[in-house]
C-alpha positions as CSV (number, residue, x, y, z in Angstrom):
1,M,41.6,80.3,-75.4
2,G,44.4,78.5,-73.7
3,E,45.8,76.7,-70.6
4,V,48.2,78.5,-68.5
5,V,49.6,76.5,-65.7
6,T,49.9,78.0,-62.3
7,Y,49.6,77.1,-58.3
8,C,47.0,77.6,-55.6
9,R,48.7,80.3,-53.0
10,I,45.0,79.7,-50.7
11,C,46.6,77.6,-47.9
12,E,49.9,76.0,-47.4
13,P,49.9,72.6,-50.2
14,L,49.7,74.6,-53.1
15,C,48.9,73.2,-55.0
16,G,49.0,73.0,-58.9
17,L,46.0,74.2,-60.7
18,T,45.5,74.6,-64.5
19,A,43.4,77.9,-66.2
20,T,41.6,77.9,-69.2
21,V,41.6,81.8,-70.7
22,E,39.6,83.4,-73.6
23,D,40.3,86.6,-73.9
24,G,42.2,87.7,-70.9
25,V,39.8,86.3,-69.0
26,V,40.0,83.1,-66.2
27,T,36.8,81.3,-67.5
28,A,37.4,77.9,-65.6
29,I,40.3,76.6,-63.0
30,R,40.8,72.9,-62.4
31,A,43.8,70.6,-60.7
32,D,46.8,69.8,-62.5
33,R,47.2,66.8,-63.7
34,A,51.0,67.1,-64.4
35,H,52.1,68.5,-60.8
36,P,54.5,66.1,-59.3
37,L,53.3,67.0,-55.8
38,S,49.6,67.5,-55.9
39,R,48.9,64.7,-59.3
40,G,45.3,66.3,-59.5
41,F,43.9,66.9,-56.2
42,A,43.1,70.7,-55.8
43,C,40.3,71.3,-53.1
44,P,36.8,73.6,-53.7
45,K,38.6,76.5,-52.7
46,G,41.1,76.7,-55.6
47,I,38.6,76.0,-58.1
48,A,36.1,78.7,-56.6
49,M,39.3,81.4,-57.5
50,T,37.9,82.1,-60.6
51,E,34.5,83.8,-59.0
52,V,36.0,85.9,-56.7
53,Q,38.9,86.6,-59.6
54,N,35.8,87.7,-61.5
55,D,33.6,89.3,-58.7
56,P,32.2,92.4,-60.0
57,D,32.3,93.7,-56.1
58,R,36.2,93.0,-56.8
59,V,38.0,96.9,-55.6
60,V,39.3,97.5,-59.1
61,Q,40.4,101.4,-58.9
62,P,41.9,102.9,-56.1
63,L,38.6,104.5,-54.6
64,R,38.7,107.2,-52.1
65,R,36.4,107.8,-49.0
66,T,33.6,110.8,-49.3
67,P,32.7,113.4,-46.3
68,D,28.9,111.2,-46.3
69,G,31.2,108.0,-45.5
70,E,30.4,107.2,-49.4
71,F,33.7,105.6,-51.6
72,E,34.5,107.9,-55.3
73,P,36.8,106.6,-57.5
74,V,40.3,108.6,-58.3
75,T,43.5,108.0,-59.7
76,W,47.1,106.3,-58.5
77,D,48.6,109.5,-58.9
78,E,45.4,111.4,-57.1
79,A,45.4,108.0,-54.1
80,L,49.2,107.7,-53.9
81,G,50.3,111.6,-53.6
82,D,47.6,112.6,-51.2
83,I,48.6,109.7,-49.2
84,A,51.8,110.3,-49.4
85,R,51.5,114.1,-48.2
86,R,49.9,113.2,-45.4
87,L,52.3,110.3,-44.1
88,N,54.9,112.7,-44.4
89,A,53.4,115.4,-42.4
90,L,52.9,112.7,-39.8
91,R,56.7,112.1,-40.3
92,R,57.7,115.9,-39.8
93,E,55.2,116.3,-36.8
94,H,55.5,113.2,-34.6
95,G,58.2,110.9,-36.6
96,G,58.4,107.9,-38.5
97,D,57.0,105.7,-35.4
98,A,53.5,107.1,-36.0
99,I,53.1,105.3,-38.8
100,G,51.6,100.9,-38.8
101,W,51.2,98.1,-40.8
102,Y,48.9,95.1,-40.3
103,F,49.1,92.7,-42.9
104,G,46.6,89.4,-43.4
105,N,47.6,85.9,-43.8
106,P,47.5,86.2,-47.9
107,A,50.5,88.5,-48.3
108,T,52.2,85.5,-46.9
109,F,52.0,83.5,-50.0
110,S,53.5,86.5,-52.5
111,Y,57.3,86.3,-52.4
112,T,57.5,90.1,-52.8
113,H,54.7,91.9,-50.5
114,P,56.5,90.6,-47.2
115,L,59.8,91.8,-48.4
116,W,58.9,95.1,-49.5
117,L,56.4,95.7,-46.2
118,N,58.7,95.1,-44.4
119,G,62.0,97.2,-45.8
120,F,59.3,100.3,-45.7
121,M,59.0,99.8,-42.3
122,R,62.3,99.8,-41.6
123,A,62.9,102.6,-43.8
124,L,60.2,104.5,-41.4
125,G,62.2,103.6,-38.4
126,S,58.6,102.2,-36.9
127,P,57.8,99.2,-34.5
128,H,54.6,99.3,-35.6
129,L,54.2,96.2,-37.7
130,Y,51.4,93.9,-36.8
131,S,50.3,90.9,-39.2
132,A,47.5,87.6,-38.5
133,G,50.3,85.9,-37.3
134,S,49.3,87.2,-33.6
135,Q,45.9,85.2,-33.8
136,D,47.5,82.1,-35.9
137,T,50.9,80.9,-35.7
138,N,53.6,83.6,-33.7
139,S,54.0,81.3,-30.9
140,R,55.3,79.0,-32.7
141,F,58.3,80.8,-34.0
142,A,58.7,82.0,-30.2
143,A,59.2,78.8,-29.5
144,S,61.4,78.0,-32.2
145,A,63.2,81.4,-31.4
146,L,63.5,79.6,-27.3
147,L,64.8,75.9,-28.8
148,Y,66.7,76.9,-31.5
149,G,67.8,80.6,-31.7
150,A,66.2,81.2,-35.0
151,P,62.7,81.7,-35.0
152,H,62.7,80.2,-38.8
153,L,63.4,77.1,-37.8
154,V,60.0,75.4,-37.8
155,P,60.0,71.0,-37.5
156,L,58.3,69.3,-39.7
157,P,56.3,65.9,-39.1
158,D,57.9,63.4,-41.4
159,I,54.6,62.0,-42.1
160,E,56.6,60.1,-44.7
161,R,58.7,57.5,-42.6
162,T,57.3,57.3,-39.5
163,D,55.1,55.1,-37.7
164,F,53.5,56.6,-34.8
165,L,52.0,60.6,-35.5
166,L,50.2,62.4,-32.5
167,M,48.5,65.1,-33.7
168,L,47.3,68.0,-31.7
169,G,44.7,71.0,-32.7
170,A,45.1,69.8,-36.3
171,N,42.8,69.1,-38.8
172,P,44.8,68.5,-42.0
173,L,41.9,67.1,-44.1
174,V,39.6,70.0,-44.0
175,S,42.6,72.5,-44.1
176,H,45.1,70.8,-46.3
177,G,48.5,70.9,-43.5
178,S,49.6,73.8,-42.1
179,L,53.3,75.1,-41.4
180,V,54.0,71.6,-43.5
181,S,53.7,71.2,-47.2
182,V,52.1,67.6,-48.5
183,P,50.0,67.8,-51.3
184,R,47.5,64.8,-51.0
185,I,48.0,64.5,-47.1
186,R,45.2,62.2,-46.6
187,E,46.7,59.7,-48.8
188,S,50.5,60.9,-46.7
189,L,48.4,59.6,-43.5
190,K,46.7,56.6,-44.4
191,G,50.1,55.6,-45.9
192,V,51.6,55.6,-41.9
193,V,48.6,53.1,-41.1
194,G,48.4,50.7,-44.2
195,R,52.6,50.2,-43.2
196,G,51.2,49.1,-40.0
197,G,51.0,52.5,-37.7
198,R,49.1,54.8,-36.2
199,V,47.8,58.0,-36.7
200,V,46.2,59.2,-32.8
201,V,43.9,62.7,-33.4
202,G,43.7,64.8,-30.0
203,D,41.0,67.2,-30.4
204,P,38.2,68.1,-28.4
205,R,35.8,67.7,-31.6
206,R,35.6,64.8,-33.5
207,T,37.1,65.9,-36.5
208,E,36.7,64.8,-40.0
209,T,40.9,63.5,-39.3
210,A,39.8,62.0,-36.3
211,R,36.7,60.5,-37.8
212,A,39.1,58.9,-40.4
213,F,42.1,57.7,-37.8
214,E,41.7,57.1,-33.9
215,H,40.4,60.4,-31.5
216,L,42.2,61.0,-28.4
217,P,39.3,63.1,-27.0
218,I,40.9,66.1,-25.1
219,A,40.3,69.4,-23.1
220,P,39.9,72.5,-24.6
221,D,42.9,74.1,-24.3
222,G,44.6,70.8,-22.1
223,D,46.9,70.8,-24.3
224,A,50.3,71.8,-22.2
225,W,48.6,69.5,-19.6
226,L,48.9,66.6,-21.5
227,L,52.3,67.2,-23.4
228,L,53.8,67.2,-19.3
229,S,52.0,64.4,-18.5
230,L,53.8,62.8,-21.6
231,L,57.3,64.3,-20.4
232,N,56.8,63.3,-16.6
233,V,55.7,59.2,-18.4
234,L,58.8,59.7,-20.8
235,F,61.2,60.8,-17.6
236,E,59.4,58.1,-14.8
237,D,59.5,54.9,-16.7
238,G,63.0,55.2,-18.1
239,L,61.4,55.7,-21.4
240,A,63.3,59.0,-22.4
241,D,66.2,58.7,-25.3
242,I,68.7,60.0,-22.7
243,D,72.2,59.4,-25.1
244,T,70.3,60.6,-28.0
245,C,69.6,64.3,-25.8
246,A,72.7,64.3,-24.1
247,G,74.7,64.7,-27.4
248,Q,71.4,67.0,-28.9
249,T,70.3,69.0,-26.1
250,R,70.8,71.7,-23.1
251,G,68.8,72.0,-20.1
252,L,67.6,68.2,-19.5
253,A,67.5,67.8,-15.8
254,T,66.1,71.1,-15.1
255,L,62.9,70.1,-17.7
256,R,63.0,66.6,-16.0
257,A,62.6,68.3,-12.4
258,L,60.4,70.6,-13.8
259,V,57.6,67.8,-15.0
260,R,57.8,65.9,-12.3
261,G,54.5,67.5,-10.5
262,F,52.5,66.7,-13.3
263,P,52.3,62.8,-13.7
264,P,48.6,62.2,-15.7
265,E,47.0,61.2,-12.3
266,R,47.5,65.7,-11.7
267,T,46.6,67.1,-14.9
268,R,43.4,65.0,-16.2
269,A,41.5,67.6,-14.9
270,H,42.8,69.9,-17.0
271,S,44.1,67.6,-20.3
272,G,40.5,65.8,-20.2
273,V,42.8,62.3,-20.4
274,A,42.6,59.2,-18.4
275,P,46.0,58.4,-16.5
276,D,45.9,55.1,-18.4
277,A,45.3,56.6,-22.0
278,A,47.8,59.1,-21.0
279,R,50.5,56.4,-19.5
280,S,49.9,54.4,-22.9
281,L,50.4,57.5,-25.2
282,A,54.0,57.7,-24.1
283,H,55.0,54.4,-23.7
284,D,53.2,53.9,-27.4
285,L,55.7,57.1,-28.4
286,A,58.3,55.9,-27.2
287,A,58.3,52.2,-28.3
288,A,57.5,53.1,-32.0
289,P,60.7,52.9,-34.4
290,H,59.6,56.4,-35.6
291,A,57.6,59.1,-34.2
292,V,56.1,63.0,-34.0
293,V,54.2,65.0,-32.2
294,Y,52.6,67.2,-34.8
295,G,50.7,70.6,-33.4
296,R,48.6,73.7,-34.8
297,T,46.4,76.0,-35.1
298,G,44.5,74.7,-32.3
299,T,47.4,74.2,-30.2
300,C,48.2,78.0,-30.9
301,L,45.7,79.6,-29.4
302,G,45.4,79.1,-25.9
303,A,46.3,81.0,-23.1
304,H,50.1,79.3,-23.0
305,A,50.0,79.2,-26.8
306,T,54.2,79.3,-26.6
307,L,54.8,76.8,-23.7
308,V,52.6,73.9,-25.7
309,A,54.3,74.8,-29.4
310,F,57.3,74.4,-27.2
311,L,56.7,71.2,-25.0
312,I,55.4,69.2,-28.4
313,D,59.3,69.9,-29.5
314,A,60.9,68.3,-26.7
315,V,58.4,65.8,-26.5
316,N,60.1,65.0,-29.7
317,A,63.5,65.4,-28.0
318,V,63.2,63.2,-25.3
319,T,61.8,60.2,-27.4
320,G,64.9,60.8,-30.1
321,N,62.7,61.6,-32.9
322,L,64.0,65.0,-32.9
323,D,66.2,65.9,-36.9
324,R,65.3,62.3,-37.2
325,P,63.8,60.4,-40.0
326,G,60.1,59.5,-39.3
327,G,59.9,62.5,-36.4
328,A,60.3,66.2,-36.5
329,I,62.4,67.3,-39.4
330,F,64.0,70.4,-40.2
331,G,63.1,71.5,-44.5
332,E,65.8,72.3,-46.6
333,S,65.1,75.2,-49.3
334,P,66.3,75.8,-52.5
335,L,67.2,79.9,-51.2
336,P,69.7,80.2,-48.8
337,V,67.0,80.9,-46.6
338,D,69.3,81.4,-43.4
339,E,71.7,83.9,-45.0
340,I,68.5,85.6,-46.3
341,V,66.6,85.4,-42.8
342,R,70.0,87.1,-40.8
343,L,70.1,89.6,-43.9
344,S,66.9,91.1,-44.0
345,G,66.7,90.9,-40.0
346,L,63.9,89.2,-39.9
347,G,64.2,86.2,-37.8
348,T,64.2,88.4,-34.5
349,Y,62.6,87.6,-31.1
350,G,62.1,89.7,-28.2
351,R,65.3,91.9,-30.1
352,T,62.5,94.5,-29.2
353,R,59.1,95.6,-27.2
354,S,55.9,96.9,-27.6
355,R,55.3,100.5,-25.9
356,I,52.0,98.4,-25.1
357,G,52.4,96.2,-23.2
358,G,55.9,94.9,-23.5
359,F,55.5,92.6,-25.8
360,P,58.6,91.1,-27.5
361,D,58.2,91.8,-30.6
362,V,58.1,88.0,-33.4
363,L,59.7,88.2,-36.6
364,G,59.6,91.9,-36.6
365,T,56.0,91.9,-35.6
366,F,54.2,93.0,-32.4
367,P,50.6,91.4,-31.7
368,A,47.6,92.8,-33.5
369,G,45.4,92.6,-29.8
370,I,47.0,96.1,-29.0
371,M,46.8,97.8,-32.1
372,A,44.0,99.8,-30.3
373,D,45.7,100.9,-27.4
374,E,48.3,102.1,-29.6
375,I,46.4,103.8,-31.5
376,T,44.8,105.4,-28.6
377,T,47.3,105.8,-25.9
378,P,48.8,109.1,-25.4
379,G,52.5,109.6,-25.6
380,P,56.3,109.3,-27.9
381,G,55.2,106.3,-30.4
382,R,51.5,106.8,-30.1
383,M,50.3,105.5,-33.8
384,R,48.5,108.3,-36.0
385,A,48.5,105.9,-39.3
386,L,47.6,102.8,-40.3
387,I,48.2,100.9,-43.3
388,V,46.8,97.7,-44.2
389,S,47.1,95.4,-46.9
390,A,46.1,91.5,-47.3
391,G,43.8,91.8,-43.6
392,N,40.4,92.7,-42.2
393,P,41.8,93.0,-38.7
394,L,38.3,94.4,-37.6
395,L,37.5,90.2,-37.8
396,S,40.7,88.6,-37.1
397,V,41.6,90.6,-34.2
398,P,40.0,90.0,-30.4
399,G,37.9,93.0,-29.0
400,A,36.8,94.5,-33.0
401,T,34.6,97.0,-30.7
402,A,37.1,99.0,-29.2
403,L,39.4,98.5,-32.6
404,D,36.2,99.7,-34.4
405,A,36.5,103.1,-31.6
406,A,40.0,103.1,-32.2
407,L,40.2,103.2,-36.3
408,D,38.1,107.0,-35.5
409,E,40.9,108.1,-34.9
410,L,43.3,107.5,-36.5
411,D,44.7,110.6,-39.1
412,L,44.9,108.3,-42.0
413,L,43.9,104.4,-43.1
414,V,44.8,102.6,-46.0
415,C,43.5,99.7,-46.7
416,I,45.5,97.9,-50.0
417,D,43.1,94.5,-50.7
418,L,40.3,92.9,-53.2
419,Y,37.1,94.4,-51.9
420,V,36.0,96.7,-49.3
421,T,35.6,95.1,-46.2
422,E,34.5,95.6,-43.0
423,T,38.3,97.5,-41.7
424,G,37.7,99.5,-45.3
425,R,34.7,100.7,-44.9
426,K,36.2,102.7,-42.1
427,A,39.4,103.9,-44.2
428,D,40.5,107.2,-46.5
429,Y,41.6,105.2,-49.3
430,V,41.0,101.2,-50.5
431,L,43.7,100.6,-53.3
432,P,43.0,97.8,-55.5
433,A,45.4,94.4,-55.0
434,T,46.0,91.9,-58.0
435,T,45.0,88.2,-57.0
436,F,46.9,85.7,-57.4
437,L,46.1,84.9,-60.6
438,E,47.7,88.4,-61.8
439,R,50.9,88.2,-61.0
440,E,54.0,85.8,-60.9
441,D,55.3,84.3,-58.1
442,L,57.3,81.9,-56.1
443,P,56.7,80.1,-52.6
444,L,59.3,81.6,-51.0
445,P,58.3,81.2,-46.8
446,F,56.7,77.6,-47.8
447,L,59.7,76.3,-49.6
448,Q,61.1,74.8,-46.3
449,N,58.1,73.3,-45.6
450,Y,58.3,70.9,-47.9
451,L,58.1,67.6,-46.9
452,T,59.4,66.4,-50.6
453,P,62.0,69.3,-51.5
454,Y,60.1,70.8,-54.4
455,V,60.0,74.8,-55.9
456,T,58.1,76.1,-59.0
457,W,57.9,79.4,-60.0
458,T,54.7,81.1,-62.1
459,E,53.8,83.6,-64.0
460,A,50.6,85.8,-64.1
461,V,47.8,83.8,-65.5
462,V,45.9,86.5,-66.5
463,P,47.0,90.6,-66.8
464,P,45.1,92.8,-63.8
465,R,41.9,93.4,-63.7
466,G,40.9,97.5,-63.6
467,E,44.1,99.3,-62.2
468,A,44.8,96.5,-59.6
469,R,48.6,96.8,-58.8
470,Q,50.7,94.0,-56.9
471,E,51.1,95.0,-53.4
472,W,55.2,95.4,-53.8
473,E,54.6,98.4,-56.8
474,V,52.2,100.0,-54.6
475,I,55.0,100.4,-51.7
476,D,58.0,100.8,-53.6
477,E,56.3,103.6,-55.7
478,L,54.3,105.2,-52.1
479,A,58.0,105.1,-50.7
480,T,59.6,106.7,-54.0
481,R,57.0,109.6,-53.8
482,M,57.8,110.2,-49.8
483,G,61.0,110.0,-50.5
484,I,62.2,107.1,-48.7
485,G,65.2,104.6,-50.0
486,I,63.8,101.0,-48.9
487,G,65.5,97.0,-49.3
488,A,64.4,93.7,-47.3
489,L,67.7,92.2,-48.2
490,G,71.4,93.5,-48.1
491,P,71.5,93.5,-52.3
492,Q,68.0,95.5,-52.1
493,R,69.7,98.4,-50.0
494,L,72.9,98.3,-52.0
495,A,71.4,98.5,-54.9
496,H,68.8,101.1,-53.9
497,R,71.5,103.5,-52.8
498,L,73.5,104.0,-55.6
499,G,70.1,104.7,-56.8
500,L,68.6,101.7,-58.9
501,R,65.4,99.8,-58.3
502,P,65.9,96.2,-58.7
503,S,63.0,94.0,-60.1
504,P,61.3,91.5,-57.9
505,R,62.6,88.4,-60.3
506,L,66.1,89.2,-61.0
507,M,66.2,89.1,-56.7
508,V,65.4,85.9,-56.8
509,D,67.3,84.3,-60.2
510,A,70.6,85.9,-57.8
511,L,68.9,83.8,-55.1
512,L,68.5,80.5,-57.4
513,R,71.7,80.9,-58.1
514,T,73.3,81.7,-54.7
515,G,71.5,78.9,-52.7
516,P,72.6,75.7,-52.0
517,R,70.6,73.7,-55.2
518,G,71.9,76.5,-57.5
519,D,75.3,77.9,-57.7
520,R,76.7,81.6,-57.8
521,F,77.4,81.9,-61.8
522,G,74.7,79.6,-62.7
523,L,77.3,76.4,-64.8
524,R,76.8,73.9,-62.4
525,P,74.3,71.1,-64.4
526,G,71.3,70.6,-62.6
527,G,72.0,74.0,-61.4
528,L,68.7,76.2,-60.1
529,S,68.1,79.7,-62.1
530,L,65.2,81.2,-63.4
531,R,65.0,81.0,-66.9
532,K,64.8,77.1,-65.5
533,L,62.4,77.2,-63.7
534,Q,60.0,78.7,-66.3
535,K,60.9,75.9,-68.6
536,N,59.7,73.6,-65.8
537,P,55.9,75.1,-65.3
538,H,55.0,71.7,-63.2
539,G,58.2,72.4,-61.0
540,I,61.0,70.8,-59.9
541,V,61.3,67.7,-56.9
542,L,64.2,68.0,-55.8
543,A,64.6,65.2,-53.8
544,D,62.7,62.4,-52.2
545,H,63.0,62.9,-48.5
546,Q,64.3,66.1,-46.4
547,P,67.7,65.6,-45.4
548,T,67.9,65.1,-41.5
549,G,71.3,65.6,-39.4
550,R,71.4,69.4,-39.8
551,L,70.1,70.8,-37.0
552,R,72.8,71.2,-35.5
553,R,74.5,73.7,-38.1
554,R,71.4,75.9,-38.5
555,I,71.4,76.7,-34.5
556,T,71.9,80.1,-34.0
557,H,72.7,79.4,-30.1
558,S,76.1,79.5,-29.6
559,D,76.5,76.1,-28.1
560,R,74.5,75.2,-30.7
561,R,72.5,72.6,-28.7
562,V,68.7,72.6,-28.3
563,H,67.5,74.5,-25.5
564,L,65.2,72.3,-23.1
565,A,64.8,75.1,-20.5
566,P,64.8,78.9,-20.7
567,D,63.7,81.1,-18.6
568,V,60.6,82.6,-20.4
569,I,59.3,78.5,-20.6
570,L,60.0,78.2,-16.7
571,A,57.7,80.6,-15.9
572,E,55.3,79.6,-17.8
573,I,55.1,76.4,-16.8
574,E,54.4,78.7,-13.0
575,H,51.8,80.5,-14.6
576,L,50.2,77.2,-15.6
577,R,50.5,75.5,-12.1
578,T,49.1,77.9,-10.6
579,T,46.2,79.4,-13.0
580,P,43.0,80.1,-11.4
581,P,39.9,78.7,-12.1
582,T,37.6,79.7,-14.5
583,P,34.3,81.2,-13.1
584,S,31.8,78.6,-12.7
585,H,28.9,80.8,-14.3
586,L,31.0,80.4,-17.6
587,P,30.2,77.2,-17.6
588,L,31.5,76.2,-21.3
589,R,34.5,76.2,-23.3
590,L,34.4,77.7,-26.9
591,I,37.1,76.0,-29.5
592,G,37.0,77.3,-33.0
593,L,37.2,75.2,-36.6
594,R,37.9,75.1,-40.2
595,E,35.9,74.2,-42.2
596,P,36.0,72.5,-46.7
597,R,34.5,75.0,-48.1
598,S,35.4,78.9,-45.6
599,H,38.7,79.7,-45.6
600,N,38.8,83.3,-43.6
601,S,36.2,86.1,-44.8
602,W,37.0,86.9,-48.8
603,M,36.2,83.3,-49.9
604,H,32.9,83.9,-49.1
605,N,31.9,85.8,-52.2
606,A,32.6,82.6,-54.3
607,P,28.5,81.8,-54.7
608,S,30.0,77.7,-55.3
609,L,31.2,77.5,-52.1
610,M,28.8,79.2,-49.9
611,R,25.6,78.2,-50.9
612,A,23.3,76.6,-48.6
613,R,26.2,77.9,-45.9
614,T,24.9,78.8,-42.2
615,H,27.0,79.8,-39.8
616,T,26.6,77.2,-36.8
617,A,27.2,77.0,-33.3
618,R,28.5,72.9,-32.4
619,I,26.7,71.8,-29.2
620,H,26.6,68.5,-27.6
621,P,23.3,67.0,-27.9
622,Q,23.5,66.7,-23.6
623,D,24.9,70.5,-23.4
624,A,21.7,71.4,-26.0
625,A,19.6,69.7,-23.2
626,R,20.5,71.3,-20.3
627,Y,20.3,74.8,-21.8
628,G,17.3,74.5,-23.6
629,L,19.0,74.7,-27.4
630,E,16.9,73.2,-30.2
631,D,18.7,72.4,-33.8
632,G,18.5,75.5,-36.1
633,A,17.1,77.6,-33.9
634,L,19.5,80.7,-32.7
635,C,21.6,80.7,-29.6
636,E,23.0,82.8,-27.3
637,I,26.8,82.3,-26.6
638,T,28.4,85.0,-24.1
639,S,31.9,85.4,-22.9
640,A,33.4,87.6,-20.5
641,H,33.8,90.5,-22.9
642,G,30.9,90.1,-25.6
643,T,28.0,88.5,-26.9
644,I,27.2,86.1,-30.5
645,R,23.8,85.0,-31.6
646,L,24.2,82.5,-34.3
647,P,22.1,79.1,-35.0
648,V,22.7,75.5,-33.2
649,A,24.2,72.9,-35.2
650,I,23.3,69.9,-32.5
651,T,25.8,66.8,-33.1
652,D,28.1,64.7,-30.2
653,E,31.4,65.4,-33.1
654,V,31.9,67.4,-29.9
655,T,32.9,66.2,-26.8
656,P,30.4,68.1,-23.2
657,G,31.5,71.0,-22.2
658,V,32.4,72.5,-25.3
659,V,30.7,75.3,-28.1
660,A,32.6,75.2,-31.7
661,V,31.9,78.1,-33.2
662,P,33.8,78.4,-37.5
663,H,36.0,82.1,-37.3
664,G,36.4,84.0,-40.4
665,W,32.4,85.2,-40.0
666,G,30.6,88.3,-39.5
667,H,30.7,90.3,-42.3
668,G,27.8,91.7,-44.0
669,G,27.1,95.0,-46.4
670,G,30.0,96.6,-48.1
671,G,31.4,94.1,-50.5
672,W,30.5,91.4,-48.9
673,R,27.2,89.3,-50.4
674,V,26.9,87.0,-48.1
675,A,23.0,85.0,-48.0
676,N,22.6,84.1,-44.3
677,A,22.0,85.0,-41.3
678,G,24.3,89.0,-41.9
679,G,27.5,87.3,-43.1
680,G,27.2,84.8,-39.5
681,A,28.7,86.2,-36.1
682,N,32.5,87.4,-35.9
683,V,33.7,84.8,-32.9
684,N,36.3,86.5,-31.8
685,V,34.0,89.6,-30.3
686,L,34.1,86.5,-27.1
687,A,37.9,87.2,-27.0
688,S,39.4,89.0,-24.2
689,P,40.8,93.0,-26.0
690,K,42.5,93.6,-23.3
691,P,46.8,93.0,-23.2
692,D,47.1,92.1,-20.4
693,D,45.1,89.0,-21.6
694,L,47.1,88.3,-24.2
695,E,49.6,85.1,-24.2
696,K,53.0,86.7,-22.4
697,P,55.6,84.8,-24.9
698,A,54.7,85.6,-27.9
699,G,51.3,88.2,-27.5
700,M,48.9,85.2,-29.0
701,A,45.2,86.3,-28.8
702,R,43.4,83.6,-26.7
703,L,40.3,81.6,-29.1
704,N,40.6,79.2,-28.0
705,G,39.9,77.8,-24.2
706,I,37.4,80.5,-23.9
707,P,34.3,80.5,-21.0
708,V,31.0,80.7,-22.2
709,K,28.1,79.9,-21.8
710,V,25.0,78.9,-23.8
711,G,21.3,79.8,-23.7
712,P,18.3,80.2,-26.0
713,V,17.4,83.8,-27.7
714,V,15.0,85.5,-25.9
715,R,12.6,88.0,-27.2
716,E,11.3,90.6,-24.8
717,S,8.0,92.4,-24.7
718,N,6.3,94.2,-22.0
719,T,3.1,93.0,-20.9
720,E,0.5,95.5,-20.2
721,D,-1.2,94.6,-17.6
722,T,1.3,94.5,-15.1
723,G,4.8,96.4,-16.9
724,E,6.4,93.5,-16.0
725,R,9.1,92.3,-18.9
726,T,8.9,89.1,-20.1
727,G,10.2,86.7,-22.5
728,R,10.5,84.1,-24.3
729,P,12.3,82.3,-26.5
730,I,12.8,82.5,-30.1
731,T,12.6,78.9,-31.8
732,D,12.5,80.2,-35.6
733,T,15.2,78.4,-37.6
734,V,17.4,80.0,-40.0
735,N,17.4,77.9,-43.1
């Protein structure tokens, strides 16, 4: 028996873990007390990873779909040989752009997976790259591209030094923080209040975070209206930091003129915030010595998601809190991130446009919401094969019915995953991937998101189960069999031209030695290297706080200024202003939420997390009474695009007129063993599958603020005497 130090790769705090290993098997996981940032904290999901690791339903050998729809085990040689042959046949007949790739959020927690798949798609010359980002955070990256010229420059809320934190659409007491890495974030938020500051949570639901601090009820998808009214008050009441803006920004006068038409009295009907409350909020933000506005997933999934992310930064800039201690700061990585982005060609926005809908690429990816149309629409560039890694688009992409049918038209579908998911059940091959406990890793994409600069490296805790392989290994061998050379970074591409295949470890060591915290030859005292990280398994803290005052040199606009009035945003504000009212027959608004013991569908195979868990729709008592709903009884939620059924949970944590339903449910059969109502309901069925309904600047799916109606489920029956169809409500509770 032995203890192995590692870190969690389920969500962004990346908390330290210690795994107990017996005979090559993980038998227990606990929090790492010696981790310098998480200091003995880990959430239930990280601890439950043992159950996923050892799950008997995991895919641990390559599977091939048989004509009867079942799966049979095959060798890696058989699987990759056939996949390579079929992909090359498609390339010869239709070109490399006939092949697509979709990857889910877990890919981002691997330092190799995204780099290799991007290199593979670049080698093919295919634009068909899709990700979960269009259901999560691409709008944030698009806003950064418009503001700073660089989509990867995402500001962090400087929680440790701020006096006033306004959070919109974020629930960090459950999510543990997103697009900011702050292990033990509950303590950090309480620290704001402890030093005399304030934490205000704007949300349609009284979330776990809102209950702990100040709750500002806001209408679903009302964030843009509120932010525009805050800017209006800041300018009209003389609260704007004009001097700071003059030296930092461009387009201030245009922005000021635009927001003149959005005083709080006019925005109230859309924002749900009373004029006095909005005015007070603007004055408090301006008066605080250090203040910051921070928004996350809830703000990224509305009809104007990119505009909201943009306006959040605009408020920070106009109050003088952009790139300032205690405000919105920009993290610094121990690796040369800006150079990596430049060399890899991944830091793009609008470099190319999608065949369907003409959407701009965001970090090289297009909206997943157009995949069905890209498969079914004839013409040059039609997608005919799809590889899916660490994702389940049939649950996470809007318009599941259309995508389900479209996948049947593919010539080849391959999934690289831990389980046979809903998407995997339609695949020709399901290839077994390692868990994060079975691979070495570096938190490459998150290093510049740490408020306290930090770096760590982990070795694999245990060998891969069965025949599971890391995704980069699968991609690399597939590319070799297809006769194509891949390389995501300049040195990689050069090595491939020379016939070399550099290991990821060598790549990491080179980056560490040449980064701002290393040196070119590994000789500087205190310089970083892979060897030094291996000697410090709990990681290395690099500084107490992120530096500030360096934004201007990282902006890639030619004038090195923050652009506050790009044409895309001006058009979005006009679009917002002229948006027609929603249909009166859909009187409620649907929002999503995250639960403490549920995180995407694959974690639902951990019994300790899902014991006695039921997927429910949270509804206010007034709405329950109005629409004849009983607590625990099945209800039916209907939008213009679909209907779902699930039990009701009557609660005043949501405001009247709001229905809150957790995402990541709706699975059943295959490798899923959730012991409740068929795995719950797929809430994304209610979202529009039409490309025209995707948010224009980033192609985001609208998953928040969806107009819906609710009612009790009615069981229909025939009356023998009249032949008329009658109905009665179903009030059976789901335990």
